[in-house]
C-alpha positions as CSV (number, residue, x, y, z in Angstrom):
1,M,-3.1,29.1,47.6
2,N,-3.6,26.0,49.9
3,R,-0.2,25.1,50.0
4,L,0.8,25.0,53.7
5,I,4.8,24.4,55.0
6,G,5.5,23.0,58.2
7,D,7.1,25.3,61.0
8,R,10.9,25.1,61.3
9,T,11.0,21.7,63.6
10,G,9.7,19.8,60.4
11,K,6.5,19.8,61.9
12,T,3.5,19.5,59.5
13,S,0.0,21.3,60.1
14,R,-3.1,19.4,60.2
15,V,-4.5,20.9,57.3
16,E,-1.2,19.8,55.3
17,R,-1.8,16.1,56.4
18,E,-5.2,15.8,55.4
19,G,-4.7,17.0,52.0
20,R,-2.1,14.7,51.8
21,D,-4.1,11.4,53.5
22,E,-5.1,10.4,49.9
23,R,-1.7,10.3,48.2
24,D,0.1,8.9,51.0
25,E,-2.7,5.9,51.7
26,R,-1.7,5.0,47.9
27,D,1.9,5.0,47.8
28,E,2.1,2.9,51.2
29,E,-0.3,0.4,49.7
30,G,1.4,0.5,46.5
31,V,-1.5,-0.2,44.6
32,L,-1.9,1.4,41.1
33,V,-5.6,2.4,40.6
34,R,-6.3,2.6,36.9
35,R,-10.0,3.3,35.9
36,P,-11.8,2.0,32.4
37,G,-11.9,4.0,29.4
38,P,-14.2,4.6,27.3
39,H,-12.8,2.1,24.4
40,E,-12.9,-0.7,27.3
41,L,-16.3,0.5,28.6
42,R,-17.9,0.4,25.3
43,P,-15.8,-0.8,22.8
44,V,-18.1,-1.2,20.0
45,R,-19.6,2.6,19.7
46,T,-15.8,3.7,20.4
47,H,-14.7,1.7,17.4
48,R,-17.8,2.7,15.1
49,R,-16.6,6.4,16.4
50,R,-13.0,6.0,15.3
51,R,-13.9,4.1,12.1
52,A,-16.5,6.9,10.9
53,L,-13.9,9.6,11.8
54,E,-11.5,7.9,9.6
55,L,-13.8,7.4,6.7
56,A,-14.7,10.9,7.4
57,L,-10.6,12.5,6.7
58,A,-10.1,9.7,4.1
59,A,-12.8,11.5,1.6
60,G,-13.1,15.1,3.8
61,V,-9.1,15.5,2.5
62,P,-8.9,14.7,-1.3
63,L,-12.6,16.5,-1.3
64,A,-11.2,19.5,0.2
65,L,-8.6,19.9,-2.6
66,V,-10.9,18.8,-5.5
67,L,-12.7,22.4,-4.2
68,L,-10.0,24.1,-3.5
69,W,-8.8,23.5,-7.0
70,Q,-12.1,24.1,-8.0
71,L,-12.6,27.5,-6.4
72,A,-8.9,28.8,-7.9
73,A,-10.1,28.0,-11.5
74,V,-13.5,30.1,-11.0
75,S,-11.5,32.9,-9.2
76,G,-9.1,32.7,-12.2
77,W,-5.8,32.0,-9.9
78,T,-4.8,29.4,-12.1
79,D,-5.1,29.5,-16.2
80,D,-8.3,27.4,-16.8
81,R,-6.4,26.2,-19.9
82,V,-3.7,24.8,-18.5
83,Y,-5.8,23.6,-15.1
84,P,-9.0,23.1,-16.1
85,A,-11.7,23.0,-13.1
86,P,-12.5,19.5,-11.9
87,Q,-16.6,20.2,-13.0
88,T,-14.9,20.5,-16.7
89,I,-13.3,17.3,-16.0
90,I,-15.8,15.9,-14.4
91,E,-18.1,16.2,-17.5
92,D,-15.7,15.3,-20.0
93,G,-14.6,12.1,-18.5
94,W,-18.6,11.5,-18.3
95,R,-19.3,12.4,-22.2
96,R,-16.5,10.3,-23.2
97,A,-17.6,7.6,-20.8
98,A,-21.0,7.7,-21.9
99,D,-19.8,7.9,-25.7
100,G,-17.6,4.7,-25.6
101,D,-14.3,6.5,-26.1
102,L,-12.7,6.0,-22.8
103,W,-13.4,2.5,-22.1
104,P,-11.0,0.9,-24.7
105,D,-8.2,2.8,-23.4
106,V,-8.9,1.6,-19.8
107,W,-9.1,-1.8,-20.8
108,A,-5.9,-1.7,-22.7
109,T,-4.2,-0.6,-19.6
110,L,-6.1,-3.4,-17.7
111,K,-5.6,-5.9,-19.1
112,R,-1.8,-5.4,-19.7
113,V,-1.5,-4.5,-15.8
114,L,-3.1,-7.7,-15.1
115,A,-1.1,-10.3,-17.4
116,G,2.0,-8.7,-16.5
117,Y,1.2,-8.5,-12.8
118,A,0.2,-12.4,-12.8
119,V,3.3,-13.4,-14.5
120,G,5.8,-11.3,-12.5
121,T,3.9,-12.2,-9.3
122,V,4.2,-16.3,-9.9
123,A,8.0,-16.2,-11.1
124,G,9.2,-13.8,-8.1
125,Y,7.1,-15.5,-5.5
126,A,8.3,-19.4,-7.2
127,L,12.1,-17.9,-6.9
128,G,12.0,-16.1,-3.9
129,L,10.6,-19.3,-2.3
130,L,13.7,-21.2,-3.7
131,M,16.3,-18.5,-2.9
132,G,15.3,-18.2,0.6
133,S,15.2,-21.9,1.4
134,L,18.5,-22.9,0.1
135,S,21.6,-21.1,1.0
136,L,23.5,-22.2,-2.2
137,V,20.9,-21.2,-5.1
138,R,21.2,-17.8,-3.3
139,A,24.7,-17.2,-3.1
140,A,24.5,-18.3,-7.3
141,L,21.8,-15.7,-8.3
142,E,21.5,-13.1,-5.8
143,P,24.4,-11.3,-7.1
144,T,22.9,-11.1,-11.0
145,L,19.9,-10.2,-9.8
146,D,20.9,-7.6,-7.4
147,A,22.6,-6.3,-10.4
148,L,19.5,-6.2,-12.6
149,Y,17.5,-5.0,-9.9
150,V,18.8,-1.5,-9.9
151,V,18.4,-1.0,-13.7
152,P,15.6,1.2,-14.4
153,K,12.8,-0.9,-16.0
154,L,11.9,1.5,-18.7
155,A,15.2,1.1,-19.7
156,L,14.4,-2.5,-20.6
157,L,11.7,-1.3,-23.1
158,P,13.8,-1.2,-25.8
159,V,15.2,-4.6,-25.1
160,F,11.6,-6.4,-24.8
161,L,10.8,-4.5,-28.1
162,N,13.7,-6.1,-30.0
163,M,12.6,-9.8,-28.3
164,F,8.3,-9.5,-28.9
165,G,8.1,-6.9,-31.1
166,L,5.6,-4.3,-31.5
167,G,2.1,-5.4,-29.7
168,E,1.2,-6.3,-26.0
169,G,4.3,-8.4,-25.3
170,P,6.9,-5.7,-24.8
171,Q,4.4,-4.0,-22.0
172,I,3.3,-7.2,-20.8
173,A,7.1,-8.0,-20.4
174,L,7.9,-4.5,-18.6
175,V,5.1,-5.2,-16.0
176,A,6.0,-8.6,-15.3
177,A,9.6,-7.6,-14.7
178,T,8.9,-5.0,-12.7
179,V,6.4,-7.0,-10.6
180,F,9.1,-9.9,-10.3
181,F,11.7,-7.8,-8.5
182,F,9.7,-6.5,-5.9
183,V,7.7,-9.7,-5.2
184,W,11.2,-12.0,-5.0
185,I,12.9,-9.4,-2.5
186,S,9.8,-9.7,-0.5
187,T,9.4,-13.1,-0.5
188,M,13.5,-13.9,0.0
189,A,13.3,-11.6,2.7
190,A,10.2,-13.0,4.2
191,V,11.3,-16.6,4.3
192,L,14.8,-15.7,5.8
193,A,12.9,-14.0,8.7
194,V,11.3,-17.1,9.7
195,P,12.5,-18.1,13.3
196,S,14.6,-20.8,13.3
197,G,12.3,-22.4,16.0
198,H,9.5,-22.6,13.8
199,R,12.1,-25.1,11.5
200,D,13.0,-26.8,14.2
201,A,9.6,-27.7,15.7
202,G,8.8,-28.7,11.8
203,R,11.8,-30.9,11.8
204,V,11.4,-32.3,16.0
205,F,8.1,-33.2,14.6
206,G,9.1,-35.2,11.5
207,A,7.6,-32.8,8.9
208,S,8.5,-33.5,5.3
209,P,10.0,-30.9,2.7
210,W,6.4,-30.3,1.4
211,Q,4.4,-30.3,5.3
212,M,7.6,-27.9,6.4
213,F,6.7,-25.2,3.3
214,R,3.2,-25.8,3.9
215,H,2.6,-25.6,7.8
216,V,6.1,-23.7,8.5
217,L,7.3,-21.7,5.9
218,L,3.7,-20.5,4.2
219,P,2.1,-19.2,7.0
220,A,5.3,-17.4,8.6
221,S,6.2,-15.6,5.4
222,L,2.7,-14.9,3.5
223,P,1.8,-11.8,5.2
224,A,5.1,-10.4,4.2
225,V,4.7,-11.5,0.8
226,L,1.6,-9.9,0.2
227,V,3.0,-6.7,1.8
228,G,5.4,-6.8,-1.4
229,A,2.9,-7.7,-3.7
230,R,0.6,-4.8,-2.7
231,I,3.4,-2.3,-3.7
232,A,3.9,-4.2,-7.4
233,A,0.7,-3.5,-7.7
234,G,0.9,0.3,-7.5
235,V,4.4,0.1,-8.9
236,A,2.7,-2.1,-12.0
237,V,0.1,0.7,-13.0
238,L,2.9,3.2,-13.0
239,V,5.2,1.4,-15.1
240,I,2.1,0.5,-17.9
241,V,1.4,4.2,-18.1
242,A,4.5,5.3,-18.7
243,S,5.6,2.8,-20.9
244,E,2.3,3.3,-23.0
245,Q,3.2,7.2,-23.6
246,I,6.5,5.5,-25.4
247,A,5.7,2.7,-27.6
248,A,1.7,1.9,-27.2
249,A,-1.0,3.0,-29.6
250,D,-3.9,2.8,-27.0
251,G,-4.3,2.7,-23.5
252,L,-4.6,5.9,-20.7
253,G,-0.5,6.4,-20.9
254,H,-1.3,7.0,-24.8
255,L,-4.4,8.8,-24.1
256,I,-2.5,11.2,-21.9
257,F,0.9,12.0,-23.6
258,D,-1.6,12.2,-26.7
259,S,-4.2,14.6,-25.2
260,R,-1.1,16.9,-24.2
261,A,0.3,17.0,-27.5
262,L,-2.8,18.0,-28.8
263,F,-3.3,20.7,-25.7
264,Q,-6.9,18.7,-25.0
265,N,-5.6,19.3,-21.3
266,D,-9.4,18.4,-20.2
267,V,-8.9,15.2,-21.7
268,M,-5.4,14.9,-20.3
269,F,-6.6,14.9,-16.7
270,V,-9.6,12.4,-17.7
271,G,-6.4,10.1,-18.1
272,I,-4.6,10.8,-14.8
273,V,-7.7,10.6,-12.8
274,C,-9.0,7.3,-14.5
275,V,-5.1,6.1,-13.7
276,A,-5.4,7.1,-10.2
277,V,-8.6,5.2,-9.7
278,L,-7.2,2.1,-11.5
279,G,-4.1,2.1,-9.0
280,V,-6.1,2.7,-6.0
281,V,-8.4,-0.1,-6.8
282,F,-5.7,-2.0,-8.0
283,S,-4.0,-2.0,-5.1
284,E,-7.0,-2.5,-2.9
285,L,-7.9,-5.5,-4.2
286,V,-4.5,-7.0,-3.5
287,R,-5.2,-5.9,-0.1
288,V,-8.6,-7.4,0.2
289,V,-7.2,-10.9,-1.1
290,G,-4.3,-10.9,1.4
291,R,-6.2,-10.4,4.2
292,L,-8.6,-13.3,2.9
293,L,-5.6,-15.4,2.5
294,T,-4.1,-14.7,5.9
295,P,-6.7,-14.1,8.4
296,W,-3.7,-14.6,11.1
297,A,-2.1,-11.8,9.9
298,P,-2.3,-8.2,12.2
299,R,-4.7,-6.2,9.8
300,D,-3.3,-2.3,9.2
301,R,-6.8,-1.3,8.6
302,G,-9.6,-1.8,11.0
303,R,-10.3,-2.1,14.4
304,S,-7.6,0.2,16.6
305,Q,-5.4,-2.1,18.8
306,S,-5.2,-0.6,22.0
């Protein structure tokens, strides 16, 4: 132990002073020395390693869960009649895809999601922009829309069935109504959150209403709007699957519900996997489009911020 204590007169030994010379010198000068880290000396290499680690974790976690599921099915820990092994699900899905039995249901669900999403996004963005810009319109419509927002959207399916009858209309209307509220809320909140200084700067430069929208409101609010649109993409898939289980003769939701009623659990899980893949792909597509439309916005993935 190299700790020395001074004598009773308050003096310190030479060894103690030598051990404190470097620290005392830094304290007296008041200089904070910071050495650059690996992410500063080799940013490209560090970023590649970080990205490789993120990709490994993103792929490793679901792969580990699938392997655990496979092990449980093979070892008899679970009843394979109720929870088929992933290998069985993959083989059945491949066979149905090769025979052409799977694609009609995938296409039926996909076209309903795309049509409803497009209608709901356009309507929600237009109304959100209007209500965020005009306080009188917001005061008139917001209480009514708030009341409609809390109504479960599946509860509106009988209403849409009465309005549009059987067919594609009720399914598309239900998705559009769901997406509308997510986009409307995010758009209105984003417009209201635009700093007043941005608006004042536009007025000082004599911007017209269109120029105010094009150069101030749109760039400032679009990143938050696209976040709401991405959330709505995932919810749209959830809603259409639930709707197809109730009032549809095709689609992935109908496939899942019908196969469960016939005790075809392997087919049911094929439908569930297809829904998961469809939701991920659709959500990622909206994210990529959002990054292309808003290159100035911070990215939620990619180069780590330090």
